[in-house]
BAFI-3210 file (N, C-alpha, C; in Angstrom, 3 decimals, decimal comma, padded with zeros to 6 digits):
// residues 183
n [1|2|3|4|5|6|7|8|9|10|11|12|13|14|15|16|17|18|19|20|21|22|23|24|25|26|27|28|29|30|31|32|33|34|35|36|37|38|39|40|41|42|43|44|45|46|47|48|49|50|51|52|53|54|55|56|57|58|59|60|61|62|63|64|65|66|67|68|69|70|71|72|73|74|75|76|77|78|79|80|81|82|83|84|85|86|87|88|89|90|91|92|93|94|95|96|97|98|99|100|101|102|103|104|105|106|107|108|109|110|111|112|113|114|115|116|117|118|119|120|121|122|123|124|125|126|127|128|129|130|131|132|133|134|135|136|137|138|139|140|141|142|143|144|145|146|147|148|149|150|151|152|153|154|155|156|157|158|159|160|161|162|163|164|165|166|167|168|169|170|171|172|173|174|175|176|177|178|179|180|181|182|183]
n.u [000,213|000,065|002,375|002,055|-000,625|-001,898|-000,317|-002,165|-005,069|-004,661|-003,609|-006,231|-008,088|-006,829|-007,530|-010,298|-010,300|-009,484|-011,216|-013,762|-012,793|-012,087|-015,084|-016,496|-015,155|-013,662|-015,187|-017,598|-020,639|-023,180|-026,230|-027,711|-030,975|-032,108|-035,485|-035,665|-034,539|-032,548|-030,082|-028,234|-025,722|-023,437|-023,678|-022,221|-020,779|-020,248|-020,023|-021,750|-023,710|-024,453|-025,041|-027,895|-028,996|-029,101|-030,829|-033,279|-033,887|-034,433|-037,155|-038,229|-037,817|-039,841|-042,213|-041,110|-041,093|-041,065|-038,598|-037,162|-037,459|-035,909|-033,932|-033,394|-033,363|-030,963|-028,157|-026,283|-026,375|-026,029|-024,841|-026,214|-025,821|-026,784|-027,650|-029,546|-030,629|-031,971|-033,241|-033,548|-031,080|-031,905|-028,879|-029,157|-028,202|-026,472|-027,621|-027,393|-027,993|-028,376|-029,404|-030,515|-030,266|-030,983|-033,309|-036,326|-037,680|-037,707|-038,891|-039,336|-037,456|-036,729|-039,021|-037,598|-035,599|-037,564|-038,577|-036,183|-034,915|-037,202|-037,354|-034,003|-035,706|-037,133|-034,955|-033,538|-036,007|-035,818|-037,553|-039,631|-038,427|-039,757|-041,080|-043,531|-045,108|-042,622|-043,144|-045,556|-046,016|-043,891|-045,576|-047,051|-046,050|-045,679|-047,667|-048,613|-046,958|-047,168|-046,859|-045,905|-048,398|-048,736|-046,169|-046,751|-048,525|-046,531|-045,202|-047,951|-048,413|-045,425|-045,670|-047,411|-046,517|-044,912|-046,386|-046,997|-044,544|-043,307|-045,196|-046,525|-048,502|-048,719|-050,977|-049,468|-048,562|-048,156|-044,604|-043,718|-045,435|-046,366|-043,996|-043,926|-046,243|-044,696|-043,501]
n.v [-000,758|002,618|004,333|007,549|007,706|006,032|007,452|009,724|008,690|008,052|010,437|012,025|010,276|010,763|013,561|012,803|011,395|013,242|015,493|014,328|013,718|016,629|017,424|015,421|016,260|018,717|022,141|023,379|023,182|022,888|024,303|023,500|024,348|022,650|023,113|024,458|026,937|028,144|028,602|028,107|029,260|029,438|026,194|025,764|023,475|020,550|017,586|015,387|017,706|018,897|017,356|016,933|019,022|019,575|017,657|018,571|020,700|019,740|019,081|021,527|022,758|020,976|023,700|025,964|028,840|029,078|027,921|029,933|032,128|031,496|031,819|034,466|036,121|034,826|034,481|032,068|028,535|027,477|024,523|022,923|020,533|021,976|020,889|021,282|023,488|022,778|023,330|026,692|029,372|032,947|035,035|039,029|040,832|039,076|037,365|034,983|031,968|028,968|025,894|023,307|020,512|017,943|018,352|016,786|015,880|015,236|017,243|018,719|020,137|021,308|023,149|024,961|025,874|027,669|028,984|030,587|031,996|034,035|035,760|036,577|037,733|039,718|041,711|042,284|044,196|046,005|045,089|044,890|042,617|039,264|036,968|035,605|035,979|034,573|032,318|031,443|031,808|029,415|027,307|027,388|027,032|024,127|022,687|023,879|022,953|019,947|018,754|015,051|014,263|013,553|015,486|017,518|017,804|017,262|019,758|021,250|020,580|021,470|024,264|024,627|024,521|026,618|029,179|028,778|029,592|031,868|033,625|033,576|033,035|030,920|032,860|034,752|037,661|035,920|036,179|034,876|035,424|037,878|038,902|036,838|039,249|041,207|040,529]
n.w [-000,049|-000,938|001,235|001,542|001,448|003,598|005,091|004,970|006,484|008,890|009,755|008,852|011,221|013,364|013,790|013,501|015,933|017,493|017,687|018,890|021,450|022,584|021,996|023,896|026,505|026,619|027,290|025,708|023,877|021,286|019,896|017,395|015,455|012,826|011,518|013,207|012,389|014,237|016,058|019,438|021,657|023,884|025,385|028,255|030,228|032,161|029,423|030,309|031,101|029,478|026,964|028,294|028,344|025,689|024,634|025,776|024,597|021,952|022,805|022,712|020,359|019,120|018,566|017,070|017,554|020,412|020,170|018,874|021,125|022,594|021,262|020,688|023,206|025,130|025,551|026,325|027,954|030,469|031,976|034,871|037,684|040,464|042,755|045,850|044,953|042,336|039,519|038,100|037,298|036,557|035,935|035,975|033,056|032,396|029,905|029,889|031,225|033,635|034,462|035,412|034,288|034,919|036,386|038,088|034,939|031,319|030,461|032,470|032,865|030,483|030,049|032,502|031,014|029,359|031,408|032,560|030,562|030,438|032,618|031,295|028,798|030,132|031,526|029,063|028,225|029,986|031,751|035,434|036,974|036,902|038,712|039,157|036,550|034,530|035,747|035,205|032,115|032,229|032,838|031,275|028,582|029,262|028,890|026,521|024,939|025,073|027,461|029,140|031,615|034,056|034,523|033,995|036,602|038,633|037,967|039,070|041,379|042,991|042,591|044,224|046,644|046,090|046,385|048,904|049,800|048,879|047,622|044,917|041,760|039,298|037,710|036,141|033,811|030,703|029,717|027,142|025,373|024,845|024,342|021,296|020,649|020,160|017,144]
ca.u [-000,093|001,119|003,005|001,547|-002,265|-002,031|-000,496|-003,208|-005,985|-004,297|-003,791|-008,105|-008,348|-006,417|-008,577|-011,997|-010,455|-009,550|-012,511|-014,438|-012,342|-012,857|-015,982|-016,830|-014,024|-014,259|-016,186|-018,769|-021,532|-024,122|-027,321|-028,481|-032,125|-032,303|-035,929|-036,504|-033,441|-031,999|-028,773|-028,262|-024,175|-022,797|-023,817|-021,288|-020,465|-019,904|-020,225|-023,286|-024,958|-024,912|-026,188|-028,798|-029,281|-029,855|-031,996|-034,124|-033,518|-035,172|-038,185|-038,417|-037,777|-041,261|-042,797|-040,235|-041,802|-040,481|-037,124|-036,647|-038,160|-034,483|-032,362|-033,484|-033,053|-030,253|-026,645|-025,286|-027,039|-025,232|-025,333|-025,421|-026,886|-026,299|-028,136|-030,291|-031,693|-032,774|-034,019|-032,542|-030,971|-031,052|-027,959|-029,419|-027,150|-025,547|-027,793|-027,495|-029,161|-027,952|-030,404|-030,012|-030,569|-031,756|-034,925|-036,931|-037,946|-036,507|-040,399|-039,536|-035,985|-037,247|-039,664|-036,868|-034,977|-038,034|-038,733|-035,131|-034,849|-038,159|-035,740|-033,474|-036,180|-037,517|-033,527|-033,328|-036,652|-036,068|-039,225|-039,317|-038,573|-041,255|-041,623|-044,561|-044,919|-041,839|-043,642|-046,699|-044,480|-043,219|-046,666|-048,464|-045,441|-045,347|-049,361|-048,598|-046,223|-047,639|-046,366|-047,014|-049,827|-047,358|-045,256|-047,958|-049,190|-045,723|-045,219|-049,182|-047,890|-044,047|-046,131|-048,261|-045,268|-043,839|-047,033|-047,078|-043,350|-042,967|-045,867|-045,768|-048,763|-049,592|-052,216|-049,405|-048,835|-047,188|-043,619|-043,643|-046,874|-045,772|-042,883|-044,477|-046,780|-043,497|-043,283]
ca.v [-000,006|003,297|005,058|008,233|007,131|004,761|008,457|010,087|007,881|008,124|012,027|011,796|009,418|011,368|014,273|012,651|011,478|014,841|016,160|013,588|013,541|017,641|017,232|014,767|016,791|020,569|022,834|023,935|022,474|023,921|022,796|024,428|022,910|023,309|022,761|026,129|027,320|028,862|028,544|028,826|029,248|027,884|025,332|024,775|022,517|019,199|017,114|014,958|017,874|019,140|016,144|016,353|019,836|019,221|016,397|019,282|021,654|019,226|018,790|023,152|022,556|021,107|024,349|027,041|029,901|028,508|028,226|031,889|033,218|031,887|032,492|035,720|036,456|034,127|034,220|030,704|028,070|026,775|023,089|022,036|019,866|022,465|020,266|021,633|024,092|022,143|024,308|026,966|030,975|033,445|035,882|039,778|041,454|038,543|037,104|033,599|031,221|028,594|024,850|021,939|019,649|016,374|017,812|015,938|015,491|016,611|018,575|019,834|020,962|022,526|024,419|025,645|026,671|028,701|030,227|031,132|032,717|034,923|036,250|037,411|038,909|041,236|042,083|042,892|044,917|046,450|044,914|044,341|041,069|039,029|034,743|035,696|036,009|034,013|030,854|031,397|031,437|028,169|026,293|027,686|026,213|022,890|022,163|023,866|022,059|018,426|018,164|014,188|014,981|013,534|016,959|018,788|017,754|017,422|020,902|021,905|020,227|021,785|025,109|024,562|024,918|028,127|029,778|028,798|029,286|032,758|034,267|033,880|031,877|030,758|033,612|036,572|037,802|035,073|036,771|034,500|035,281|039,548|038,588|036,942|040,138|042,625|039,633]
ca.w [-000,194|-000,348|002,196|001,749|001,520|004,809|006,115|004,868|006,369|009,860|010,283|009,459|012,107|014,368|013,700|014,254|017,284|018,433|017,740|019,541|023,017|022,308|022,406|025,377|027,497|026,244|028,260|024,959|023,101|020,889|019,586|015,884|015,152|011,153|011,891|013,289|011,896|015,594|016,644|021,029|021,753|023,543|025,882|028,432|031,252|032,177|028,901|030,524|031,632|028,519|026,691|028,131|027,976|023,933|024,650|026,214|023,810|020,788|022,996|023,175|019,034|018,078|018,921|017,161|018,323|021,936|020,384|018,702|022,066|023,529|020,570|021,210|024,052|025,993|024,585|026,184|028,453|031,306|032,410|035,751|038,841|041,666|044,188|046,343|043,447|041,706|039,072|037,165|037,588|035,514|036,771|035,715|032,789|031,949|029,228|030,228|031,846|033,966|034,216|036,208|033,139|035,786|037,713|037,717|033,820|030,487|030,357|033,289|032,688|029,028|030,947|033,044|030,269|029,080|032,526|032,415|029,241|030,387|033,043|030,504|028,415|031,091|031,275|027,750|028,101|030,887|032,444|036,118|037,674|037,892|039,321|038,290|035,508|034,467|036,145|034,341|031,005|031,990|032,705|029,465|027,934|029,750|028,113|024,374|024,449|025,180|028,632|029,794|032,260|035,218|034,786|034,355|037,702|039,250|038,053|039,780|043,125|043,444|042,789|045,517|047,728|045,416|046,355|050,308|050,444|047,929|046,863|043,075|040,918|037,232|037,720|036,458|032,451|029,527|028,569|025,693|024,019|025,088|023,025|020,039|019,870|018,868|016,511]
c.u [000,677|001,072|002,177|-000,244|-002,490|-001,281|-001,631|-004,502|-005,291|-004,483|-005,889|-008,695|-008,154|-007,533|-009,769|-011,510|-009,953|-010,857|-013,089|-014,182|-012,738|-014,278|-016,898|-015,976|-014,035|-015,336|-017,608|-018,874|-021,880|-025,448|-027,793|-029,622|-032,330|-034,080|-036,685|-035,345|-032,928|-031,058|-029,055|-026,775|-023,951|-023,734|-022,787|-022,220|-019,973|-020,794|-021,630|-024,128|-025,648|-025,416|-027,342|-029,801|-029,456|-030,941|-033,963|-034,728|-034,453|-036,240|-039,015|-038,716|-039,035|-042,191|-041,351|-040,512|-041,062|-038,974|-036,649|-036,606|-036,525|-033,382|-032,373|-033,064|-031,630|-029,148|-025,843|-026,273|-025,715|-025,480|-025,379|-026,126|-026,059|-026,765|-029,232|-031,613|-032,745|-033,826|-032,732|-032,129|-030,883|-030,083|-028,308|-027,974|-026,148|-026,141|-027,999|-027,875|-028,720|-029,120|-029,267|-030,547|-031,121|-032,959|-035,835|-037,448|-037,277|-037,596|-039,884|-038,449|-036,106|-038,008|-039,433|-036,664|-036,077|-038,169|-037,827|-035,005|-035,632|-037,631|-035,206|-034,190|-036,731|-036,604|-033,562|-034,607|-036,611|-037,235|-038,798|-039,005|-039,979|-041,341|-042,587|-045,146|-044,459|-042,673|-044,953|-046,346|-044,543|-044,493|-047,028|-047,200|-045,176|-046,759|-049,269|-047,871|-046,827|-046,453|-046,783|-047,484|-048,685|-046,667|-045,584|-048,687|-047,691|-045,378|-046,952|-048,767|-046,230|-045,123|-047,113|-048,067|-045,044|-045,317|-047,264|-046,283|-043,206|-044,009|-046,856|-047,138|-048,595|-050,232|-051,196|-049,139|-047,653|-045,955|-044,052|-044,477|-046,918|-044,932|-043,416|-045,702|-045,876|-043,058|-044,018]
c.v [001,376|004,119|006,861|008,604|006,907|006,372|009,302|009,616|007,673|009,690|012,038|011,287|009,861|012,538|014,161|012,422|012,686|014,911|015,529|013,444|015,537|018,218|016,503|015,963|017,861|020,847|023,378|022,979|023,956|023,056|024,428|023,122|023,740|023,465|024,380|027,079|028,286|027,996|028,802|028,093|030,285|027,329|024,981|024,546|021,628|018,750|016,040|015,883|018,452|018,318|016,358|018,040|020,026|018,329|017,341|020,336|021,541|018,909|021,192|023,281|022,350|022,689|025,560|027,931|030,466|028,795|029,332|032,395|032,786|031,956|033,898|036,797|035,750|033,770|032,785|030,103|027,350|025,644|023,186|021,677|020,630|021,972|020,173|023,137|023,546|022,357|025,289|028,649|031,510|034,928|037,418|040,453|040,782|038,024|035,517|032,918|030,281|027,660|023,952|020,572|018,101|017,118|017,693|014,831|016,298|017,046|019,615|020,569|021,499|023,293|025,604|026,571|027,718|029,464|031,178|032,245|033,599|036,125|037,448|038,558|040,170|041,584|042,664|044,117|045,705|046,338|045,091|043,049|040,660|037,247|035,099|034,461|034,935|032,124|030,909|031,110|030,062|027,192|026,337|026,726|024,653|022,603|022,826|022,711|020,405|017,936|016,537|014,861|014,465|014,893|017,894|018,860|018,215|019,456|022,146|021,511|021,436|023,722|025,811|025,339|026,330|028,899|030,040|029,787|031,154|033,523|034,430|032,424|031,420|032,389|035,060|036,204|036,274|036,209|036,310|035,329|036,928|039,437|038,062|038,116|041,429|041,484|040,537]
c.w [-000,060|000,849|002,718|001,720|003,158|005,914|006,601|005,861|008,158|010,067|009,784|010,344|013,420|014,429|014,098|015,651|018,077|018,117|018,851|021,047|023,039|023,042|023,876|026,258|027,687|027,100|027,598|023,908|022,273|020,235|018,390|015,392|013,372|010,684|011,598|012,778|013,265|015,430|018,189|020,703|022,486|025,223|026,639|029,988|031,080|030,809|028,933|031,002|030,197|027,017|027,120|027,842|026,138|023,825|024,735|025,577|022,713|021,823|022,910|021,584|018,572|018,596|018,404|017,142|020,036|021,772|020,002|019,566|022,594|022,993|020,097|022,288|025,399|025,023|025,032|027,300|029,167|031,932|033,881|036,705|039,852|042,852|044,402|045,674|042,970|040,095|037,746|038,046|036,453|035,902|035,410|035,239|031,906|030,008|029,330|031,329|032,822|034,732|034,766|035,026|033,681|037,098|036,946|036,181|032,525|030,353|031,111|033,427|030,901|029,567|032,125|032,488|030,015|030,259|033,106|031,488|029,162|030,832|032,621|029,093|029,149|031,090|030,568|027,692|028,591|031,829|034,075|036,174|038,328|038,045|038,511|037,086|034,443|034,662|035,293|032,819|030,962|032,153|031,907|028,343|028,339|028,637|026,774|024,203|024,312|026,206|029,190|030,433|033,706|035,458|035,110|036,007|039,055|039,761|039,099|041,256|044,098|042,910|043,304|046,314|047,725|046,398|047,796|050,548|050,086|047,346|046,133|043,176|039,661|037,135|036,667|034,627|032,004|028,744|026,993|025,013|024,030|023,705|021,551|019,384|019,207|017,460|014,780]
res [x|x|x|x|x|x|x|x|x|x|x|x|x|x|x|x|x|x|x|x|x|x|x|x|x|x|x|x|x|x|x|x|x|x|x|x|x|x|x|x|x|x|x|x|x|x|x|x|x|x|x|x|x|x|x|x|x|x|x|x|x|x|x|x|x|x|x|x|x|x|x|x|x|x|x|x|x|x|x|x|x|x|x|x|x|x|x|x|x|x|x|x|x|x|x|x|x|x|x|x|x|x|x|x|x|x|x|x|x|x|x|x|x|x|x|x|x|x|x|x|x|x|x|x|x|x|x|x|x|x|x|x|x|x|x|x|x|x|x|x|x|x|x|x|x|x|x|x|x|x|x|x|x|x|x|x|x|x|x|x|x|x|x|x|x|x|x|x|x|x|x|x|x|x|x|x|x|x|x|x|x|x|x]
***
């Protein structure tokens, strides 16, 4: 066999392996939806968490408007398992969201992505920060996307404890619907 051909094959194989290693152990991934023509960049965190966020974005991708809501208001998703938080966070001014990709179910975590995107939108529009509005937006997302009944019931039962502890309900404004009206 030709030595040049063997060398080329070895170099191509080495490039593929190094690319897989970087993807698996690097700190960034991204999600691109051909269906919705949306790109969300980057997804940061440990590989196992980034991989789970991609699955949740695939759920959201079933409604391109929701995916576009994220891509227009969020510059990155940090996938982490914060332990007791078991949800997500938005840090004002950063337009990055922090999401626990293993919060009860993929649908619940997808709802958390929408919830935190709601806060990024509020920040972008200089709106007052409203947990009630973002909880309403998250709840409506779960119903609109066709989340399984068990996930809707889990959200409702968790929300009852939030009402008791924090005083917010799902009677707020749907910020996603406000965003859609701007379009």
